[in-house]
C-alpha positions in Angstrom: 0.0 0.0 0.0 2.5 2.6 -1.2 0.1 5.0 -2.9 -2.4 7.1 -0.9 -5.4 9.0 -2.1 -4.7 12.6 -3.2 -5.0 14.9 -0.2 -4.2 18.5 0.4 -0.9 18.1 2.2 -0.8 21.7 3.2 -4.0 21.5 5.1 -3.2 21.3 8.8 -6.7 22.0 10.0 -10.2 21.5 8.8 -10.5 23.6 5.7 -14.2 24.2 5.1 -15.4 27.2 7.0 -19.0 26.1 6.6 -18.2 22.7 8.1 -16.3 24.4 10.9 -19.4 26.2 12.0 -21.7 23.2 11.9 -21.2 19.5 12.4 -23.4 16.5 12.9 -24.7 15.2 16.2 -24.4 11.4 16.4 -26.6 10.8 19.4 -29.7 12.4 18.0 -32.5 10.2 19.4 -35.2 12.0 17.5 -33.9 10.8 14.2 -33.9 14.4 12.9 -30.7 16.1 11.7 -29.4 18.6 14.1 -26.3 20.8 14.2 -24.2 22.0 17.0 -21.7 24.8 17.3 -18.2 23.4 17.2 -16.2 26.6 17.1 -14.9 25.7 20.6 -14.2 22.1 19.8 -11.2 21.2 17.7 -12.4 17.8 16.3 -9.5 17.7 13.9 -7.0 17.7 16.8 -9.1 15.3 18.8 -9.3 12.8 15.8 -5.6 13.1 15.2 -4.8 12.4 18.8 -7.2 9.4 18.9 -5.8 7.9 15.8 -2.2 8.4 16.9 -2.8 6.7 20.2 -4.6 3.8 18.5 -1.7 3.5 16.1 0.7 3.2 19.1 -1.5 0.6 20.7 -2.4 -1.2 17.5 -3.2 -4.9 17.8 -3.9 -7.1 14.8 -2.9 -10.1 12.7 -0.2 -10.2 10.0 -2.3 -8.7 7.2 -3.7 -6.0 9.4 -0.2 -5.2 10.5 0.8 -4.7 6.9 -1.7 -1.9 6.3 -2.4 -0.2 9.7 0.3 2.5 9.4 -0.8 3.7 5.9 -4.5 3.5 7.0 -3.8 5.6 10.1 -1.9 8.2 8.1 -4.7 8.5 5.5 -7.4 8.7 8.1 -5.4 11.5 9.9 -5.2 13.4 6.6 -8.9 13.0 5.9 -9.7 14.2 9.5 -7.7 17.4 8.7 -9.7 17.9 5.5 -13.2 17.5 7.0 -14.5 18.5 10.4 -17.6 16.3 9.9 -15.4 13.2 9.3 -13.1 14.2 12.2 -16.1 14.5 14.5 -17.3 11.0 13.6 -13.8 9.6 14.1 -13.6 11.3 17.5 -16.9 10.0 18.7 -16.6 6.5 17.4 -15.7 4.1 20.2 -14.3 1.6 17.7 -10.5 1.7 17.1 -8.0 1.6 14.3 -7.5 -2.1 15.1 -11.2 -2.7 14.5 -11.0 -0.7 11.3 -8.1 -2.7 9.9 -9.7 -6.0 10.9 -12.8 -4.9 8.9 -10.8 -3.9 5.9 -9.0 -7.3 5.8 -12.2 -9.3 6.4 -12.9 -11.3 3.2 -9.6 -10.3 1.6 -7.3 -12.8 3.3 -6.8 -14.9 0.1 -7.6 -12.4 -2.7 -5.8 -9.3 -1.3 -7.2 -5.8 -1.6 -6.2 -2.8 -3.6 -5.2 0.5 -2.1 -8.3 2.4 -3.1 -10.6 -0.3 -1.8 -8.7 -0.4 1.5 -8.9 3.4 2.0 -12.6 3.4 0.9 -13.3 0.7 3.4 -11.5 2.6 6.1 -13.4 5.8 5.6 -16.8 4.0 5.3 -15.9 2.1 8.6 -16.4 5.5 10.3 -18.6 7.4 7.9 -20.7 5.0 5.7 -22.2 7.8 3.6 -18.8 8.8 2.2 -16.5 7.9 -0.6 -12.8 8.3 -1.6 -11.6 9.7 -4.9 -8.4 8.3 -6.2 -6.3 10.5 -8.5 -3.3 9.3 -10.6 -1.4 11.5 -12.9 1.7 10.8 -15.0 4.7 13.0 -14.5 7.6 12.9 -17.0 11.0 12.9 -15.2 13.2 13.1 -18.3 13.3 13.2 -22.1 11.3 10.9 -24.3 12.9 7.5 -25.2 15.0 7.4 -28.3 14.0 5.5 -31.5 16.4 2.7 -30.5 14.8 2.3 -27.1 11.3 2.4 -28.7 12.1 -0.3 -31.2 14.1 -2.5 -28.7 12.6 -6.0 -28.7 11.2 -7.4 -25.5 13.6 -9.2 -23.2 12.7 -12.8 -22.6 13.2 -13.9 -19.0 15.7 -16.7 -18.6 14.7 -19.8 -16.7 16.3 -20.4 -13.3 19.6 -22.2 -13.3 18.3 -25.2 -11.4 15.3 -25.5 -13.8 17.7 -25.6 -16.8 19.9 -28.2 -15.1 16.8 -30.4 -14.4 15.7 -30.0 -18.1 19.2 -31.1 -19.3 19.2 -34.1 -17.0 15.8 -35.2 -18.3 16.9 -34.9 -21.9 20.0 -37.0 -21.2 17.9 -39.7 -19.5 15.4 -39.7 -22.4 18.2 -40.0 -24.9 19.7 -42.9 -23.0 16.4 -44.8 -22.9 15.8 -44.3 -26.6 19.2 -45.6 -27.5 18.8 -48.7 -25.4 15.4 -49.3 -27.0 16.7 -49.0 -30.5 19.7 -51.3 -30.0 18.1 -54.0 -27.9 16.6 -56.6 -30.3 15.0 -58.5 -27.4 12.8 -55.7 -26.3 9.0 -56.4 -26.6 6.8 -53.5 -27.5 3.3 -53.5 -26.0 0.5 -51.4 -27.1 -1.9 -51.0 -24.2 -4.6 -49.5 -26.4 -4.5 -52.1 -29.2 -7.9 -53.5 -30.3 -8.6 -57.2 -30.1 -8.8 -57.4 -33.9 -5.2 -56.3 -34.2 -3.9 -59.0 -31.8 -1.5 -61.6 -33.1 -2.6 -65.1 -33.8 -0.7 -66.3 -30.7 -2.5 -63.8 -28.5 -5.9 -64.9 -29.9 
């Protein structure tokens, strides 16, 4: 998981002023959407602190361990981008360990792509959300020369031990064939011969 979704790296705090003034209330028992003033609550900082502590105290299996650092880093960046997401992360009692376990669930044998892992991580906290993945080519030098463009594809060489086994098999086959050709006492049996083709003695 080397690549991470495109984020605004210069954003050190929640960027949307409109979001900063209002955020969701998770324990709304009436079922109606309400808002609360969060000007005095820095959910971005709280979410970052929560995720950082959970990163230090992370517990998980081998596959979860392979992704937990990148997942935590990405969740921290997203928390700095959106106060609504940061608030949800802060108020969610589930941990980063739970999040990574959920991501890996069902992917033990097939594996999981980066974008699916980050999308699953975000939706673990905020189901009504998505992750946009942006890839862009960047030229780091001049275009290839005509010689490089027309260069034939390189064929991979078989491993040395495989070549040795192949040669040994060829030698054994050659020896068997020679013995068969020179031995006049060898009897050739056709296991798939029909009864009609059997010799008089066999009949």
